Structure formats: structure tokens, C-alpha cells
N, C-alpha and C positions, 0 to 999 in steps of 0.2 A: 477577836477574829474580824478581819476586814472583808466586807463583801463588795463586789463590783457594783457599779452603777447601772449595769444592764438590767433591763426588765426581763421578766420570765418569757414574754413573747419573743423578744429578740434572741434570747438564748435558745429557745426552741427552734426558731428559724435557722440559726447558725448550726445547730445540731442536725437538723433535717438536711440542710445543704451539704454539710460534711458527709453525712451518711449516703446521700444520693451520689455525690462525686466518688466516694469510695466504692459504691455499688457498680458504677460505670467502669471505673478503672479495673476492678476485679473481674467484671464480666468480659472486658476486652482481653485481659492478660491471663486469667485463670479459667473461668468457665461462664458460659452464658446464664447458668442457673443463678448467678449472683444478681441478675436483674430482678429476681424475686425480692431481694432486699430493698430495691428501689420502689417496688410495688407496695411493700409493707410500710415504707416511709410515707408514701403518698396516701395510703389509707389512714394512717395516723394523722396526717395533716388535715384531711377532710373531717376526721373525727373531732379534731380540735376546733375546726371552723364551725362545725354544726352543733356540737354538744358543749363546747367550751372546755373540754378536757380530753387528754389522751394519756396513755401510760407514762410517757416521758414527763408530761406536765404534773401528773400526780406524784411521781417520784421526786422531781425537782421542787415541787410545792412543799414537800416535807423537810427540805433543807432550811437551815436558819436564814439564809440569804433571801429566800422567796416565800417564807412562811405566810406573810400577810397578803400575798398577791393572789392566792387561789380563792376562787369563789365557790361556795358550797353548792 
């Protein structure tokens, strides 16, 4: 299996950016309640910045591509 050369941090930022854009598009087109998705993403980004881990980093850290990058 070939893994990309992206670091875990870059993948997390890409995931957060994608989810934030999705939240804005859904809030504009479907319902303003989708802004809560953007809030959830922001809380997880702060959690990663302060604690060094968030739910997405824990899940991605268990994959073979990023297994060595997670700090205990």
C-alpha cells in the first residue's frame, strides 16, 4: 500500500477546511443549522492546537499511513 507524503497535520487542515466550506454551503442552501457543523470543526481545531489531539487525529493516527506520527 502506498501512502501519500502529506503529514497528519496537513491532512487535518485539509479535512477541516473542506468541512467548513461544506458547512457554509449547506447553511446557505439548506438550513442555517448547518453552521453548527462549522462550530464543531472549530472546536476540534482548538482541541488539536491546545491538546495535540482531536477525534479526527486519533482516527487518522490509527491508519497505517500516519501510525508513527501520533504522540502519546
